[in-house]
N, C-alpha and C positions, 0 to 999 in steps of 0.2 A: 187224449187224442191230439194229434197234430192239428194246427189251425189250417183249415181249407178255405178261409174267407179273407185272405189278404193279411198283411202284417199287422201285428197288434200295436196298440199305443206304446207299449213298452219297447217294442222293436223300433218304432219310429221316433219317439220323443223321450225315451227313458221310461222309468216306472210311472204309470198313470197316477194322477192325483184324483182320488175319488171324492166327490162332494155329494153323492146320491144316497148315502146310507139311510137317511130318514125316509126315503120313498121306496126302498127295496123291502117290501113287506114280508114276503115269504121266499123260501128257497127249497125246492123239492128235488134237488140233485146235488148231493155232497158225498164225500168219501173221507174215511178215517184210517187210522193205523190198523184197523181190522181188515182192510184190503190194501188199496194203493194210494191212500192219503197219508200225509205226514203229521196231521193233528190227531191227538187222542180224542175220544168222544167228549171228555171234559173240556178240552181246549176248544173244540168246535162249538160247544154250547156257549162257552164264555164269549167267543168271538161273535156268535149270533146275537147274544145279548148286547154286546158293545155296539153292534151295528144296527140295532133297533128292529131285528127280525121278530115277527110275532109267531112264526111257525117254521119249522124245518123238517126235512126228511133226510135221514142218513141212509144212503142207498149204496152200501158197500157191495162189492161184487160177490155174487153167489152165496151170500151169507147174511143172516140176521143176528149173528153172535154178538154184535155190538149193542143190541137193543137194550139190555139191562143197564149198561153204563150210560148210554145216551139218555135213557128215560129218567134216570136219577138226576143227571146233570140238567136237563131241560126243565124238570120240575123245580129245581133249585132256583133257576133264573126266570121262571114263569113263562116259558116258551112252549107252545103247542108242538107235540111230536107226532109225525105221521110215520108209522112203521113202513119201511121200504127196503127195496133191494134192486140191484141192477144185474142183469144177466145177458150173456151173449148166446143168441139162438140162430138157427138157420131159417131163412125165408126162401122156401123152394118156389114160391109163386113169382119171384122176381130174380132169376139167376143173373149172374154177372160173368163177364169174360175174363179169363185168366190164362195166359200162355196159349191163346187161341182156342181155348175150350170153354164151354158153358158150365159153370159151377154154381152150387147154391150160394146165396148171399148171406154173409154173417151180419147180423144186426143186433143192436143193443136195445133191451127192453127194460122199462121201469115198472115194477109192481108195487102198489101201495095198499095199505090196510090188509096185508097178507097174514094168514094164520101163523102163529109162532110155535105151535106145538110140534115137536120133532117127529111125531108119528103122522102128521098130516101129509097127504100125497104131494102137496106142493113143496113141503120141506124135504121130502124124499127126493124130489127132482133136483132141489138145490144141492143135496148131498152128492148126487150123481155128477152134477156140474163141477163141484169142488174136486171130485176125483179126476175128472177129465182135465181140469186145470193143473193138478199136480203132475199128471203124466205128461202133459204138454210142456210144462216147465222143465222137466228132466230132458225132454227131447230138444228144447231150445238151448239149454246149457250145452248139450253135446254138439249141436249144430254150430253154435257160436265158437266153441273151442276149435272145431274143425276149420273155421274161417279166420283163425288167428287170435282169438280172445282166450288164450290158454290160461290166464290167471283168473278168469271168471268161473266161479264154482257155486254149487248149490249152497255150500256152507257159508260163503260170503254173502249171498243173497238172503239167507235165513237170518244171519246176524244183523243185516240191514233192516229187514222187515219186522223182525221180532217173532215171526211165526212162519214156518215153512208153507203153511196153507194160505198165507196172505200175500205171497209173492205175485206181483203183477208186472206188466211191461215197464212202468216207471222205475221199478227197482232194477230191472235189466238195463234200462237206459242209464241210470245213475252209475251202475257198476261199470258199464262200458266206458263212460267218461273218466271215472276214478282210476280204473285199472289199465286202460289202453287208450290214453289220449293220443298216442302216436298213430292210431287208426282213425279215431273219430274227431280228433281235434279238441280244442278248449270248449268247455260248456258255455254257451250263450243262449239267449232266447231262440235265436235263429237255428243254431246247431241242435238245440234240444228238439225243436219241431222237426228238423230234418232227419234225425235219427229214427223217428217213427216212419218216415217216408222211405228212407234209404235202406233201413235194416229191419224194423220190427212190424211195420204196417203190412197190409195185404198186397202191396206191390214190392215189399222189401226183400233183400237178399237172405234174410233169416226168418222169413215168415213161415209159421206153422199154423195151419187152419185150426180154428177153434172147434168147439163142440159140434157134433152132428145132430144135436137135439133140435127138432123142428119147433117152430112157434106153437103149432097146434098141440103138441104134446105137453108143453109147459102150461099153456093157458088152460088146457083141458083139465089139468090136475087141480085147478082152483075151483072147479065146478062145485056149487053149493056154498061157497064162501063169499065174503064181501070184497074180495080182491079187485082192485082197479088196475088196468093195464094201460100204459102209455108208451109210445115208441120214443126212445131217447134220440137226441140230436139227429132228426130224420134226414136232414140234408147230407150229413156225413154218411149215413147209411145208404141212401138211395140216389143221390144226385151227383153226376160227374162234374158239372160246372154249375155255379150258383147264380147264374143270371136269372132275372125275373121270368124271362120267357121259358127257360128250362124248368124252373120250379113250377110254373103254372101248367106246363105240359106234362109233368111227371107226377107231381104229388097228389092231385085229386084222385087218380086211379089207385095209387098206393094207399091213400087214406081210406078210400072206399073198401078196398080189400081187407085192410086191417080191422075196420069196423065190423065187417062181416065175420071176421075170425075172433071176435071177442074183445077188441080194444075199445076203450072209452075215450082215450086221450092221445094227443100228439104234443110233443115237447116243442111247441111253437115259440115260447119265450125261452130260447136257448142262449146261454151265456157266451157262446162263441160266435154269435152272429151279430150283425149291426141292426140298428133300429128299423131301417127300411125293410130288411129281410124279415125281421120278427113281425112287423106289421102285416106283411103279405102272408106269412105263415099263419098268423092268427085268423085272418080273413078266410083262408082256404080251409082251415080246421073248422071254423064255424059253419062254412058252407057245407062241409062234409057231415055236419051234425055231431061233431065231437068236441071235447073240452080241450082248450089250449093250455096244457100244463107248462111248467117252466122251472128252470133252475140254472145255477151258475156252472155246474160240473166242477165244483171246487175240490182240489186235491192238495191244498197247502203248498209247500215249497216245491212239490213236483210239477206244479204248473204256476210258476211265480207270477205270470201276467194275468192270472184269473183270480179275482177276489170274491170272497163269500158274499152272496146276495146280489152283487152288481156285475159279475161276470168279467169278461175280457175287456169290453169297451168301457165299462164303468157306468153305463146308463141302463143296465137291465133293471126292470121293475115288474115283478110278477105280482099282480093284484091279489089281495087276500080273498077276493071273491072267487078265485079259481078253486081254492081249497073248499069253500062252501059248496061249490058246484060238485066237486068230487064226492064230498060226503053225502050230498043229497041224492046222487046217482047210485049209491051203493045198494 
């Protein structure tokens, strides 16, 4: 997702030099080639080992198909693996304004320790979400072609991602830069972030709404299992400006509502926010009686200014005690 918290270190000073790997203990929000990340599960596990992570969760979008590969790789490196997934759902309790109309809010949700059996109701919901994604990608290809991106095709995106079911917005963004620089310009950190705002994000010219599946339907499918739910990058989902006053006025009510609807966590330690914002979000999450989960939201070279374990600013530190809390609350 685009950065909504000011310019990154990479944008301001060039590529950040990270000195914090030894203290970045766990990372519970990462992506691989099974969705919209550029690293294979093997590469991801090796990087996690190199950077001293004791545990990771591979949270590919709408799918746990990467689990077997990442499980073997993390075992080889002695890293604890948390089964995970990231999904986009509708939150009808907190609608947003679009084109002068009130519409349901799309939010991203992280699920941990979810059942992996294909017949489980939660996996059936994931299958439905994957189908929705495939349909939406076809619609987005057609819309972009109408808007001048004639060379952008589903075949091109499939060759890039390696799997038609793995295509995500970063693949579209990369294709737009590669095939039509005359429209979007040269790729830089700034233009990469802008393409999601101007074209692919929920205010963009080529935005197509995501799934209509409500939070309650997906969470309800996990009933009877040990699945733990956390709201991903909550400020991106719910806050229009990230001032402390707005966060304090908005998030307690959101957190309370999510807790009542079956969430145990909030991604307070998010790799796209600064240390001050993370500290405030951790406090609000604790005040709400929830667990402050965390992760970098690592996508490999699709987000070149986000590093595994330490996030965008380079000082992300998700304590290993958070994972102990999640396991104890199951």
